[in-house]
C-alpha positions as CSV (number, residue, x, y, z in Angstrom):
1,X,0.0,0.0,0.0
2,X,2.8,2.4,0.8
3,X,5.7,0.3,-0.7
4,X,6.4,3.1,-3.1
5,X,6.9,5.4,-0.2
6,X,9.6,3.3,1.4
7,X,11.4,2.7,-1.9
8,X,12.5,6.4,-1.6
9,X,16.1,6.8,-0.5
10,X,15.6,9.0,2.6
11,X,19.3,10.0,2.8
12,X,19.0,11.6,-0.7
13,X,15.4,12.6,-0.9
14,X,14.2,13.3,2.7
15,X,12.0,16.2,1.6
16,X,10.2,14.0,-1.0
17,X,9.7,11.3,1.6
18,X,8.3,13.7,4.2
19,X,6.1,15.3,1.6
20,X,4.6,12.0,0.4
21,X,4.2,10.7,4.0
22,X,2.3,13.9,5.0
23,X,0.0,13.5,1.9
24,X,-0.6,9.8,2.8
25,X,-1.4,10.6,6.4
26,X,-3.8,13.4,5.3
27,X,-5.6,10.9,3.0
28,X,-6.0,8.4,5.8
29,X,-7.3,11.1,8.1
30,X,-9.9,12.3,5.6
31,X,-11.0,8.8,4.7
32,X,-11.0,7.6,8.3
33,X,-8.6,4.8,7.5
34,X,-7.2,4.7,11.0
35,X,-5.8,1.1,10.7
36,X,-3.8,2.1,7.6
37,X,-2.5,5.1,9.5
38,X,-1.4,2.9,12.5
39,X,0.5,0.6,10.2
40,X,2.3,3.5,8.5
41,X,3.1,4.9,12.0
42,X,4.8,1.6,12.9
43,X,6.9,1.8,9.8
44,X,7.8,5.4,10.5
45,X,9.0,4.4,14.1
46,X,11.2,1.8,12.6
47,X,12.8,4.3,10.2
48,X,13.2,6.8,13.1
49,X,11.2,9.4,11.2
50,X,8.0,9.4,13.4
51,X,9.4,12.1,15.6
52,X,10.0,14.4,12.6
53,X,8.0,17.6,13.4
54,X,5.7,17.8,10.4
55,X,5.0,14.0,10.4
56,X,4.4,13.8,14.2
57,X,1.9,16.7,13.9
58,X,0.0,14.9,11.1
59,X,0.0,11.7,13.2
60,X,-1.5,13.6,16.2
61,X,-4.2,15.1,14.0
62,X,-5.1,11.7,12.6
63,X,-5.5,10.3,16.1
64,X,-7.4,13.4,17.3
65,X,-9.8,13.0,14.4
66,X,-10.4,9.4,15.3
67,X,-10.6,10.2,19.1
68,X,-7.9,7.5,19.9
69,X,-7.1,8.7,23.5
70,X,-4.3,6.3,24.2
71,X,-2.5,7.1,21.0
72,X,-3.1,10.8,21.6
73,X,-1.5,10.6,25.0
74,X,1.5,8.8,23.6
75,X,2.0,11.3,20.9
76,X,1.8,14.3,23.3
77,X,4.6,12.7,25.4
78,X,6.9,12.9,22.4
79,X,6.5,16.7,22.2
80,X,8.9,18.4,24.7
81,X,7.4,21.4,26.4
82,X,4.9,23.8,24.9
83,X,4.3,23.6,21.1
84,X,2.0,26.2,19.5
85,X,0.9,24.0,16.6
86,X,0.1,21.1,18.9
87,X,-1.9,23.3,21.3
88,X,-3.9,24.7,18.3
89,X,-4.7,21.2,17.2
90,X,-5.9,20.3,20.7
91,X,-8.1,23.4,20.9
92,X,-9.7,22.6,17.6
93,X,-10.2,18.9,18.4
94,X,-11.8,19.7,21.8
95,X,-14.2,22.2,20.2
96,X,-15.2,19.6,17.6
97,X,-15.8,17.1,20.4
98,X,-18.0,19.7,22.3
99,X,-15.5,20.1,25.1
100,X,-15.8,23.9,25.2
101,X,-14.5,24.3,28.7
102,X,-11.3,22.2,28.0
103,X,-10.7,24.2,24.8
104,X,-11.0,27.5,26.7
105,X,-8.6,26.2,29.4
106,X,-6.0,25.2,26.8
107,X,-6.3,28.6,25.1
108,X,-6.0,30.6,28.4
109,X,-2.9,28.6,29.5
110,X,-1.0,29.2,26.2
111,X,2.1,31.4,26.8
112,X,1.8,32.6,23.2
113,X,-0.9,32.5,20.6
114,X,-1.1,33.1,16.8
115,X,-3.9,33.9,14.4
116,X,-4.9,30.2,14.2
117,X,-5.3,30.1,18.0
118,X,-7.7,33.0,18.2
119,X,-9.6,32.0,15.0
120,X,-10.1,28.4,16.2
121,X,-11.4,29.4,19.6
122,X,-13.7,32.2,18.3
123,X,-15.3,30.1,15.5
124,X,-15.6,27.1,17.8
125,X,-17.4,29.1,20.5
126,X,-19.8,30.5,17.8
127,X,-20.5,27.1,16.5
128,X,-21.6,26.0,19.9
129,X,-23.8,29.1,20.3
130,X,-21.6,30.8,22.9
131,X,-21.9,34.2,21.2
132,X,-21.2,36.6,24.0
133,X,-18.0,34.6,25.0
134,X,-16.9,34.5,21.4
135,X,-17.3,38.2,21.0
136,X,-15.3,38.8,24.2
137,X,-12.4,37.0,22.7
138,X,-12.9,38.6,19.4
139,X,-12.6,42.1,21.0
140,X,-9.3,41.0,22.7
141,X,-7.8,39.5,19.6
142,X,-4.6,41.3,18.6
143,X,-4.7,39.8,15.1
144,X,-7.4,41.6,13.2
145,X,-6.9,39.6,10.0
146,X,-9.3,38.4,7.3
147,X,-9.5,34.8,8.6
148,X,-10.6,35.8,12.1
149,X,-13.0,38.4,10.8
150,X,-14.5,36.0,8.3
151,X,-14.8,33.2,10.8
152,X,-16.6,35.6,13.2
153,X,-19.0,36.9,10.5
154,X,-19.8,33.4,9.4
155,X,-20.5,32.2,13.0
156,X,-22.8,35.2,13.6
157,X,-24.8,34.5,10.5
158,X,-25.1,30.9,11.5
159,X,-26.5,32.1,14.9
160,X,-29.1,34.2,13.1
161,X,-27.2,37.4,14.0
162,X,-26.7,38.7,10.5
163,X,-27.2,42.3,11.6
164,X,-24.3,41.9,14.1
165,X,-22.3,40.3,11.3
166,X,-22.8,43.4,9.2
167,X,-21.3,45.5,11.9
168,X,-18.1,43.3,12.0
169,X,-17.9,43.5,8.2
170,X,-18.1,47.3,8.4
171,X,-15.3,47.5,11.1
172,X,-13.2,45.1,9.0
173,X,-13.4,47.5,6.0
174,X,-12.7,50.5,8.2
175,X,-9.6,48.7,9.4
176,X,-8.5,48.3,5.8
177,X,-8.7,44.5,6.1
178,X,-9.7,43.3,2.6
179,X,-12.4,40.5,2.5
180,X,-11.8,37.2,0.7
181,X,-14.2,35.2,-1.3
182,X,-15.6,33.4,1.8
183,X,-16.2,36.8,3.5
184,X,-18.1,38.1,0.5
185,X,-20.2,35.0,0.1
186,X,-21.2,35.0,3.8
187,X,-22.0,38.7,3.8
188,X,-24.2,38.3,0.7
189,X,-26.1,35.6,2.6
190,X,-26.5,38.0,5.5
191,X,-28.0,40.6,3.1
192,X,-30.5,38.1,1.8
193,X,-31.6,37.0,5.3
194,X,-32.0,40.5,6.5
195,X,-33.6,41.8,3.3
196,X,-31.1,44.7,3.1
197,X,-30.8,44.5,-0.6
198,X,-29.4,48.0,-0.9
199,X,-26.4,46.9,1.0
200,X,-26.3,43.8,-1.1
201,X,-25.9,45.9,-4.2
202,X,-23.1,47.8,-2.5
203,X,-21.3,44.5,-1.9
204,X,-21.8,43.7,-5.6
205,X,-19.8,46.9,-6.4
206,X,-17.1,45.8,-3.9
207,X,-16.9,42.4,-5.5
208,X,-16.1,44.0,-8.9
209,X,-13.6,46.4,-7.3
210,X,-11.7,43.6,-5.6
211,X,-11.7,41.5,-8.7
212,X,-13.9,38.6,-7.5
213,X,-16.4,38.9,-10.4
214,X,-15.1,35.6,-11.8
215,X,-15.1,33.7,-8.5
216,X,-17.7,30.9,-8.8
217,X,-18.6,30.9,-5.1
218,X,-19.1,34.6,-4.9
219,X,-21.1,34.7,-8.1
220,X,-23.4,31.8,-6.9
221,X,-24.2,34.0,-3.9
222,X,-24.9,37.0,-6.2
223,X,-27.3,35.0,-8.3
224,X,-29.2,34.0,-5.1
225,X,-29.2,37.7,-4.0
226,X,-30.6,38.9,-7.3
227,X,-33.3,36.2,-7.1
228,X,-34.3,37.4,-3.7
229,X,-34.5,40.9,-5.1
230,X,-36.8,39.6,-7.8
231,X,-34.3,40.8,-10.4
232,X,-34.5,37.8,-12.7
233,X,-32.7,39.3,-15.6
234,X,-29.7,40.3,-13.4
235,X,-29.6,36.8,-12.0
236,X,-29.5,35.3,-15.4
237,X,-26.9,37.8,-16.6
238,X,-24.7,37.0,-13.6
239,X,-25.1,33.3,-14.4
240,X,-24.3,33.7,-18.1
241,X,-21.2,35.8,-17.3
242,X,-19.7,33.1,-15.1
243,X,-16.5,31.7,-16.8
244,X,-16.7,28.7,-14.5
245,X,-19.9,27.1,-13.3
246,X,-20.3,24.4,-10.6
247,X,-23.2,22.2,-9.7
248,X,-24.6,24.9,-7.3
249,X,-24.6,27.5,-10.1
250,X,-26.7,25.3,-12.4
251,X,-29.0,24.1,-9.6
252,X,-29.7,27.7,-8.5
253,X,-30.7,28.9,-11.9
254,X,-32.8,25.8,-12.5
255,X,-34.6,26.6,-9.2
256,X,-35.2,30.1,-10.5
257,X,-37.1,28.9,-13.5
258,X,-39.2,26.5,-11.4
259,X,-40.1,29.4,-9.0
260,X,-41.1,31.4,-12.1
261,X,-43.3,28.5,-13.3
262,X,-41.2,28.0,-16.5
263,X,-40.6,24.3,-16.2
264,X,-39.7,24.0,-19.9
265,X,-36.8,26.4,-19.5
266,X,-35.8,24.7,-16.3
267,X,-35.6,21.4,-18.1
268,X,-33.6,23.0,-21.0
269,X,-31.0,24.4,-18.6
270,X,-30.8,21.0,-16.8
271,X,-30.1,19.3,-20.1
272,X,-27.3,21.8,-20.8
273,X,-25.5,20.9,-17.5
274,X,-22.0,19.5,-18.4
275,X,-21.8,17.7,-15.1
276,X,-24.4,16.3,-12.7
277,X,-24.3,14.5,-9.4
278,X,-26.8,12.6,-7.2
279,X,-27.8,15.9,-5.5
280,X,-28.6,17.6,-8.8
281,X,-30.7,14.7,-10.0
282,X,-32.6,14.5,-6.7
283,X,-33.2,18.2,-6.9
284,X,-34.6,18.3,-10.4
285,X,-36.8,15.2,-9.8
286,X,-38.2,16.8,-6.6
287,X,-38.8,20.1,-8.4
288,X,-40.8,18.4,-11.2
289,X,-42.8,16.4,-8.6
290,X,-43.6,19.5,-6.5
291,X,-44.6,21.4,-9.7
292,X,-47.4,19.0,-10.5
293,X,-45.4,17.1,-13.1
294,X,-45.1,13.6,-11.6
295,X,-44.8,11.9,-15.1
296,X,-41.7,14.0,-15.8
297,X,-40.3,13.3,-12.3
298,X,-40.6,9.6,-12.9
299,X,-39.0,9.8,-16.4
300,X,-36.0,11.8,-14.9
301,X,-35.6,9.1,-12.2
302,X,-35.4,6.4,-14.9
303,X,-32.9,8.5,-16.8
304,X,-30.9,9.0,-13.6
305,X,-30.7,5.2,-13.0
306,X,-29.8,4.6,-16.6
307,X,-26.9,7.1,-16.2
308,X,-25.5,4.9,-13.4
309,X,-26.2,7.4,-10.6
310,X,-27.4,5.9,-7.3
311,X,-30.5,7.5,-5.9
312,X,-30.4,8.5,-2.3
313,X,-33.1,8.2,0.4
314,X,-34.5,11.6,-0.5
315,X,-34.7,10.7,-4.2
316,X,-36.5,7.4,-3.5
317,X,-39.0,9.2,-1.3
318,X,-39.7,11.8,-4.0
319,X,-40.2,9.3,-6.9
320,X,-42.5,7.2,-4.7
321,X,-44.5,10.4,-4.0
322,X,-44.7,11.1,-7.8
323,X,-46.0,7.5,-8.4
324,X,-48.6,8.1,-5.6
325,X,-49.9,11.1,-7.6
326,X,-50.1,9.0,-10.7
327,X,-51.7,6.1,-8.7
328,X,-49.1,3.8,-10.5
329,X,-49.3,0.9,-8.1
330,X,-47.3,-1.6,-10.1
331,X,-44.4,0.8,-10.7
332,X,-44.5,1.7,-7.0
333,X,-44.2,-1.9,-6.1
334,X,-41.1,-2.2,-8.3
335,X,-39.5,0.7,-6.5
336,X,-40.5,-0.8,-3.2
337,X,-38.6,-4.0,-4.2
338,X,-35.5,-1.9,-4.8
339,X,-35.9,-0.1,-1.5
340,X,-36.1,-3.5,0.2
341,X,-32.8,-4.6,-1.4
342,X,-31.1,-1.4,-0.2
343,X,-32.5,-1.8,3.3
344,X,-34.2,1.6,3.1
345,X,-37.7,0.3,3.8
346,X,-37.6,1.4,7.4
347,X,-36.4,4.9,6.7
348,X,-39.2,7.1,8.0
349,X,-39.4,9.3,4.8
350,X,-39.3,6.4,2.3
351,X,-41.8,4.4,4.4
352,X,-44.2,7.4,4.7
353,X,-44.1,7.7,0.9
354,X,-44.8,4.0,0.5
355,X,-47.8,4.2,2.9
356,X,-49.1,7.2,0.9
357,X,-48.6,5.3,-2.4
358,X,-50.5,2.2,-1.3
359,X,-53.4,4.2,0.2
360,X,-53.8,6.4,-2.8
361,X,-54.0,3.3,-4.9
362,X,-56.8,2.0,-2.7
363,X,-54.6,-0.6,-1.0
364,X,-54.8,0.3,2.6
365,X,-54.0,-3.2,3.7
366,X,-50.4,-3.1,2.2
367,X,-50.1,0.5,3.4
368,X,-50.8,-0.6,6.9
369,X,-48.2,-3.4,6.6
370,X,-45.6,-0.9,5.7
371,X,-46.7,1.4,8.5
372,X,-46.5,-1.3,11.1
373,X,-42.9,-2.1,10.1
374,X,-41.6,1.4,10.7
375,X,-39.6,1.2,13.9
376,X,-39.6,4.9,14.9
377,X,-42.8,6.5,13.5
378,X,-42.9,10.3,13.2
379,X,-46.1,12.3,12.9
380,X,-45.8,12.2,9.1
381,X,-46.1,8.4,9.1
382,X,-49.2,8.6,11.4
383,X,-50.8,11.3,9.2
384,X,-50.2,9.3,6.0
385,X,-52.0,6.3,7.4
386,X,-54.9,8.3,8.9
387,X,-55.3,10.1,5.6
388,X,-55.1,6.8,3.7
389,X,-58.0,5.3,5.7
390,X,-59.9,8.5,5.3
391,X,-59.5,8.8,1.6
392,X,-60.6,5.2,1.2
393,X,-63.8,5.6,3.2
394,X,-62.7,3.7,6.3
395,X,-63.4,6.5,8.7
396,X,-63.7,4.2,11.7
397,X,-60.1,2.9,11.3
398,X,-59.0,6.5,10.6
399,X,-60.5,7.7,13.8
400,X,-59.1,4.7,15.8
401,X,-55.5,5.4,14.5
402,X,-55.9,9.1,14.9
403,X,-56.6,8.6,18.6
404,X,-53.3,6.7,18.9
405,X,-51.1,9.4,17.5
406,X,-48.7,10.3,20.3
407,X,-48.2,13.9,19.2
408,X,-50.8,15.3,16.8
409,X,-50.2,18.4,14.6
410,X,-52.5,20.4,12.4
411,X,-52.1,17.9,9.5
412,X,-53.3,15.1,11.7
413,X,-56.5,16.9,12.5
414,X,-56.9,18.0,8.8
415,X,-56.6,14.4,7.7
416,X,-59.5,13.3,9.9
417,X,-61.6,16.3,8.9
418,X,-60.9,15.6,5.3
419,X,-62.0,12.0,5.7
420,X,-65.3,13.1,7.0
421,X,-65.7,15.4,4.1
422,X,-64.9,12.6,1.6
423,X,-67.6,10.5,3.3
424,X,-70.0,13.5,3.3
425,X,-70.2,13.3,7.1
426,X,-70.3,17.1,7.4
427,X,-71.6,17.2,11.0
428,X,-68.8,14.9,12.1
429,X,-66.2,17.1,10.3
430,X,-67.5,20.1,12.3
431,X,-67.4,18.1,15.6
432,X,-63.7,17.1,14.9
433,X,-63.0,20.8,14.3
434,X,-64.5,21.7,17.7
435,X,-62.3,19.0,19.3
436,X,-59.3,20.5,17.5
437,X,-60.0,23.9,19.0
438,X,-60.5,22.5,22.5
439,X,-57.2,20.6,22.3
440,X,-55.3,23.8,21.8
441,X,-54.1,22.9,18.3
442,X,-54.3,26.0,16.0
443,X,-56.1,25.5,12.7
444,X,-54.3,26.4,9.5
445,X,-55.6,27.7,6.2
446,X,-56.3,24.2,4.9
447,X,-58.4,23.5,8.0
448,X,-60.6,26.5,7.4
449,X,-61.0,25.7,3.7
450,X,-62.3,22.2,4.7
451,X,-64.6,23.4,7.5
452,X,-66.1,26.1,5.4
453,X,-66.8,23.5,2.7
454,X,-68.6,21.4,5.4
455,X,-70.6,24.5,6.4
456,X,-71.5,25.2,2.8
457,X,-72.6,21.6,2.2
458,X,-74.9,21.9,5.2
459,X,-76.0,25.5,4.4
460,X,-75.0,26.1,8.0
461,X,-74.7,29.8,8.1
462,X,-74.2,30.2,11.9
463,X,-71.3,27.6,12.0
464,X,-69.8,29.3,8.9
465,X,-69.9,32.6,10.6
466,X,-68.1,31.2,13.7
467,X,-65.4,29.6,11.4
468,X,-65.1,33.0,9.6
469,X,-64.6,34.8,13.0
470,X,-61.8,32.3,13.9
471,X,-60.1,32.8,10.5
472,X,-60.2,36.6,11.0
473,X,-58.7,36.2,14.5
474,X,-55.8,34.2,13.1
475,X,-55.3,36.5,10.1
476,X,-56.3,34.1,7.4
477,X,-59.2,36.0,6.0
478,X,-57.1,37.5,3.1
479,X,-55.7,34.1,2.1
480,X,-57.0,33.3,-1.4
481,X,-58.1,29.7,-0.5
482,X,-59.8,30.7,2.7
483,X,-61.4,33.7,0.9
484,X,-62.7,31.5,-1.8
485,X,-64.2,29.0,0.7
486,X,-65.9,32.0,2.4
487,X,-67.4,33.3,-0.8
488,X,-68.7,29.8,-1.6
489,X,-70.0,29.1,1.9
490,X,-71.9,32.4,2.1
491,X,-73.3,31.9,-1.4
492,X,-74.5,28.4,-0.7
493,X,-76.0,29.5,2.7
494,X,-78.0,32.2,0.9
495,X,-76.1,35.2,2.4
496,X,-75.2,36.6,-1.0
497,X,-74.4,40.1,0.4
498,X,-71.7,38.6,2.7
499,X,-70.4,36.7,-0.3
500,X,-70.2,39.9,-2.3
501,X,-68.4,41.7,0.5
502,X,-65.7,39.0,0.9
503,X,-65.2,38.9,-2.8
504,X,-64.8,42.7,-3.1
505,X,-62.2,42.8,-0.3
506,X,-60.0,40.0,-1.6
507,X,-56.6,41.5,-2.6
508,X,-56.1,38.8,-5.3
509,X,-58.6,36.7,-7.2
510,X,-57.9,33.5,-9.1
511,X,-60.2,31.6,-11.4
512,X,-61.7,29.6,-8.5
513,X,-62.9,32.6,-6.5
514,X,-64.4,34.2,-9.7
515,X,-66.2,30.9,-10.3
516,X,-67.5,30.7,-6.8
517,X,-68.9,34.3,-7.0
518,X,-70.4,34.0,-10.4
519,X,-72.0,30.6,-9.5
520,X,-73.2,31.9,-6.1
521,X,-75.0,34.9,-7.7
522,X,-76.6,32.7,-10.4
523,X,-77.8,30.1,-7.8
524,X,-79.2,32.7,-5.5
525,X,-81.4,34.3,-8.3
526,X,-79.1,37.1,-9.3
527,X,-78.6,35.8,-12.8
528,X,-78.2,39.2,-14.4
529,X,-75.6,40.3,-11.9
530,X,-73.8,37.0,-12.4
531,X,-73.5,37.7,-16.1
532,X,-72.3,41.2,-15.4
533,X,-69.6,39.9,-13.1
534,X,-68.5,37.5,-15.8
535,X,-68.2,40.4,-18.3
536,X,-66.2,42.3,-15.7
537,X,-63.9,39.4,-15.3
538,X,-63.4,39.2,-19.0
539,X,-62.6,43.0,-19.3
540,X,-60.6,43.7,-16.1
541,X,-59.0,40.5,-15.1
542,X,-56.1,38.3,-16.3
543,X,-58.2,35.2,-15.5
544,X,-59.5,33.3,-18.5
545,X,-62.9,31.6,-18.4
546,X,-62.6,27.9,-17.6
547,X,-65.1,25.0,-17.7
548,X,-66.8,25.8,-14.4
549,X,-67.1,29.5,-15.0
550,X,-68.7,29.0,-18.3
551,X,-71.1,26.4,-16.8
552,X,-72.1,29.0,-14.2
553,X,-72.7,31.5,-17.1
554,X,-75.0,29.0,-18.9
555,X,-76.8,28.3,-15.6
556,X,-77.4,32.1,-15.2
557,X,-78.7,32.5,-18.7
558,X,-81.0,29.5,-18.2
559,X,-82.4,31.0,-15.0
560,X,-83.1,34.5,-16.3
561,X,-84.5,33.4,-19.7
562,X,-81.6,34.7,-21.8
563,X,-81.7,31.7,-24.1
564,X,-80.1,33.3,-27.2
565,X,-77.3,34.8,-25.1
566,X,-76.7,31.5,-23.5
567,X,-76.5,29.7,-26.9
568,X,-74.1,32.4,-28.0
569,X,-71.8,31.7,-25.1
570,X,-72.1,28.0,-25.7
571,X,-71.2,28.3,-29.4
572,X,-68.2,30.5,-28.4
573,X,-66.7,28.2,-25.8
574,X,-64.2,26.4,-28.0
575,X,-63.7,29.2,-30.6
576,X,-63.3,32.2,-28.2
577,X,-62.3,30.7,-24.9
578,X,-60.5,27.5,-26.0
579,X,-62.7,25.3,-23.8
580,X,-64.3,22.2,-25.3
581,X,-67.9,21.7,-23.9
582,X,-68.5,18.6,-21.8
583,X,-71.6,16.7,-20.8
584,X,-72.5,19.2,-18.1
585,X,-72.4,22.1,-20.6
586,X,-74.7,20.3,-23.0
587,X,-77.1,19.4,-20.1
588,X,-77.2,23.1,-19.2
589,X,-78.2,24.1,-22.7
590,X,-80.9,21.4,-22.8
591,X,-82.2,22.7,-19.5
592,X,-82.1,26.3,-20.8
593,X,-84.1,25.4,-23.9
594,X,-86.5,23.3,-21.9
595,X,-87.2,26.0,-19.3
596,X,-88.1,28.4,-22.1
597,X,-90.5,26.0,-23.8
598,X,-88.3,25.3,-26.8
599,X,-88.8,21.6,-26.4
600,X,-88.4,20.4,-30.0
601,X,-85.3,22.5,-30.3
602,X,-83.9,20.9,-27.2
603,X,-84.7,17.4,-28.6
604,X,-82.9,18.2,-31.8
605,X,-80.0,19.6,-29.8
606,X,-79.7,16.3,-27.9
607,X,-79.7,14.3,-31.2
608,X,-76.8,16.5,-32.4
609,X,-74.6,15.9,-29.3
610,X,-71.1,14.5,-30.1
611,X,-71.5,11.8,-27.4
612,X,-74.2,9.6,-25.8
613,X,-76.5,11.8,-23.7
614,X,-76.4,11.3,-19.9
615,X,-79.5,10.7,-17.9
616,X,-79.6,14.3,-16.6
617,X,-80.0,15.5,-20.2
618,X,-83.2,13.6,-20.7
619,X,-84.4,14.5,-17.2
620,X,-84.0,18.2,-18.0
621,X,-86.1,17.8,-21.2
622,X,-88.7,15.7,-19.3
623,X,-89.0,18.4,-16.7
624,X,-89.7,20.9,-19.5
625,X,-92.3,18.6,-20.9
626,X,-94.0,18.5,-17.5
627,X,-93.9,22.3,-17.2
628,X,-95.4,22.9,-20.7
629,X,-97.7,19.8,-20.8
630,X,-96.2,18.1,-23.8
631,X,-97.4,14.6,-23.0
632,X,-96.4,13.0,-26.4
633,X,-92.8,14.2,-26.2
634,X,-92.7,13.3,-22.5
635,X,-93.5,9.7,-23.2
636,X,-90.8,9.5,-25.9
637,X,-88.2,11.2,-23.6
638,X,-89.2,9.0,-20.6
639,X,-88.5,5.9,-22.7
640,X,-85.0,7.1,-23.4
641,X,-84.5,8.2,-19.8
642,X,-85.5,4.7,-18.5
643,X,-82.5,3.3,-20.5
644,X,-80.2,5.4,-18.4
645,X,-81.7,5.9,-14.9
646,X,-81.6,2.3,-13.7
647,X,-82.7,2.4,-10.1
648,X,-83.0,6.2,-9.9
649,X,-86.4,7.6,-9.2
650,X,-86.3,11.1,-10.8
651,X,-87.4,10.2,-14.3
652,X,-90.3,7.9,-13.2
653,X,-91.6,10.4,-10.8
654,X,-91.5,13.2,-13.4
655,X,-93.5,11.1,-15.9
656,X,-95.9,10.1,-13.1
657,X,-96.5,13.7,-12.3
658,X,-97.1,14.6,-15.9
659,X,-99.8,11.9,-16.1
660,X,-101.3,13.2,-12.8
661,X,-101.4,16.8,-14.0
662,X,-103.3,15.6,-17.1
663,X,-105.7,13.5,-15.0
664,X,-104.5,10.2,-16.4
665,X,-104.7,8.3,-13.1
666,X,-104.6,4.9,-14.8
667,X,-101.2,5.8,-16.2
668,X,-100.1,7.1,-12.8
669,X,-101.0,3.7,-11.3
670,X,-99.2,1.9,-14.1
671,X,-96.1,4.0,-13.5
672,X,-96.2,3.3,-9.7
673,X,-96.6,-0.4,-10.4
674,X,-93.6,-0.3,-12.7
675,X,-91.5,1.4,-10.0
676,X,-92.6,-1.3,-7.5
677,X,-91.8,-4.1,-10.0
678,X,-88.3,-2.7,-10.5
679,X,-87.8,-2.2,-6.8
680,X,-87.6,1.6,-7.1
681,X,-88.7,3.7,-4.2
682,X,-89.1,7.4,-4.0
683,X,-87.0,8.8,-1.2
684,X,-88.9,10.9,1.3
685,X,-88.9,14.7,1.1
686,X,-86.3,16.2,3.4
687,X,-85.8,19.7,4.9
688,X,-83.7,21.1,7.7
689,X,-83.4,24.2,9.8
690,X,-80.4,25.4,11.9
691,X,-81.1,26.3,15.6
692,X,-78.5,27.2,18.2
693,X,-75.6,25.7,16.1
694,X,-77.5,22.5,15.6
695,X,-78.9,21.3,12.2
696,X,-82.3,19.7,12.7
697,X,-83.3,17.4,9.8
698,X,-86.9,16.4,8.9
699,X,-88.2,13.7,6.5
700,X,-91.7,13.3,5.3
701,X,-93.8,11.4,7.8
702,X,-90.8,11.0,10.1
703,X,-91.3,10.8,13.9
704,X,-87.7,10.2,14.9
705,X,-87.1,13.8,16.1
706,X,-87.0,14.1,19.9
707,X,-89.7,16.8,19.7
708,X,-91.8,15.3,17.0
709,X,-95.0,15.4,19.0
710,X,-94.7,19.2,19.6
711,X,-93.7,19.8,16.0
712,X,-96.7,17.9,14.5
713,X,-99.0,19.6,17.0
714,X,-97.8,23.0,15.8
715,X,-98.2,21.9,12.1
716,X,-101.8,20.8,12.8
717,X,-102.4,24.2,14.5
718,X,-101.1,26.0,11.4
719,X,-103.2,23.8,9.2
720,X,-106.3,24.5,11.2
721,X,-105.6,28.3,11.1
722,X,-105.1,28.2,7.3
723,X,-108.3,26.3,6.7
724,X,-110.3,28.7,8.9
725,X,-108.9,31.6,6.9
726,X,-109.8,30.0,3.6
727,X,-113.3,29.2,4.7
């Protein structure tokens, strides 16, 4: 291993021998090859060169790095009296071990010190968070050189004391101590953290003045500074001007394009990279996955493996997450097999991703098997499994597991609330929210979006108002997702004025909130205002109409009798707005024509549809037949509807009502008999009213309510009063 070393004639080439020995010892130290180092030490003792000053110091450093106490003690005995270099090594080692008191004692007992002594102690103290003590020694330091100042500035920044670091930098310049590349890189980071971009630009001028404009580390920091400033063009120019680019340079600029939403340019820059490593690949894969492009993330992972790069734990967790989004179970199982071979299956991040994968693919059984095998579960693992049960409709198991979580966070509560929403158990979702508040856990924006959705589904205005008040208290009312949920909740609860007010006050509006407001107005009878708002969006907003917005517009036209205008919007959808009409748009047009009595036109429109009409299309036309008494068309439509409705009651009831309105009681009986023969039962009428934060639900001829006797007594009283008035 070191035969070539001892082939050197030490009497003629002592300097060469010492130089190669030092290089070899440094290599063993860096690679932690302590046994190799011991063997070399034995050979050096035999040659009598182990006590040579430079070699003995390197041996001491090797043993200090490996914390070999007996060898360290033996080496120290070979140094006669005080040795400055040895003491500096001991101070640095003790600080690395966390022995701050011992390091300070060694420093204080030194009869003499040099720049290394002061720098080692100050930087070590800062590393361990002893800021005041470090600054005490910094002020006493007689060597005000660039290395000590840089170490102090860096330590202060790491302790989140960037403002104090700026003060040291200013004193350094006033003392005419010129910064080096590390100083400049650190101070730029401080500028970014403090947001003092004006000073950052001044540092940029200093960089050019001192000739560091070609230094790759400094320029990488500058690119990040420009990105924080929002000066994209400057960041790109700084990147393009770099004569030498490292992996950090390329990764930073790729990240810039992802932040801008320009994933095509990000991929182009990645493809231009002359050199990549595992970190680069992991970063680009994670970026594509996070940007809603799981397919591309998976393709990049495959390309990475084909390029002979070994994915790390983070990369495996990311690609499993991408496969979860794609619900690609078989591909996920293949990755799981690789994870098992590499003994990564118990890693908490990889395991959590696997749990998520199986659950999103509907396989909670295998998800639970992975979950149970995790030796040290963190809250993410628990949340993944609770969410998995919730999404798959097993709310009882989700609740059972939720109650076992040792330390819940907001995501834990949101997972259970979300499960109740998926299962349409809106009252239960609100109850869990109440428990969350009582537990002291603070809701987040996602919580309020879910709870307001539950309130909207129940039309529970009072509960919605309480949730709104809590959102305001926590400062979430201006969040675009919470604001959208509020607009929707108030609209569905009939409080359209509150919905308007929330909408007007929102600082930013996306297509979802415009949709909620336009739809809310239309559904609450403000169809004309709904159309006016749509026109306002077209004229004064960057939001382009989407499928849902145009559906709301057609709904509004239908409910205010603007048939020709509605047809105009429909015919313009693909040509003007680039939106291809779907089944729901066609159904809305049929409903619009049927409501206005243009029944034959509606039937012709259905025949011209580019796909097989759904049941709702025929139901809309049948409803129009009932309204306008077209019995002949109704029978024809009912026959077509019966082919689609299966066990649904709507079409049969509509046709039965048409017969009843025409006095054809025999046909009504036949229709009822047909429904009985097919096992179809009309569900009872249902209504509800909210009193004192409780929703009371009533069904036709239902006596299950605790106060049903009193309720029916009042109804009879009302009925008697109305009859007496009529007579």
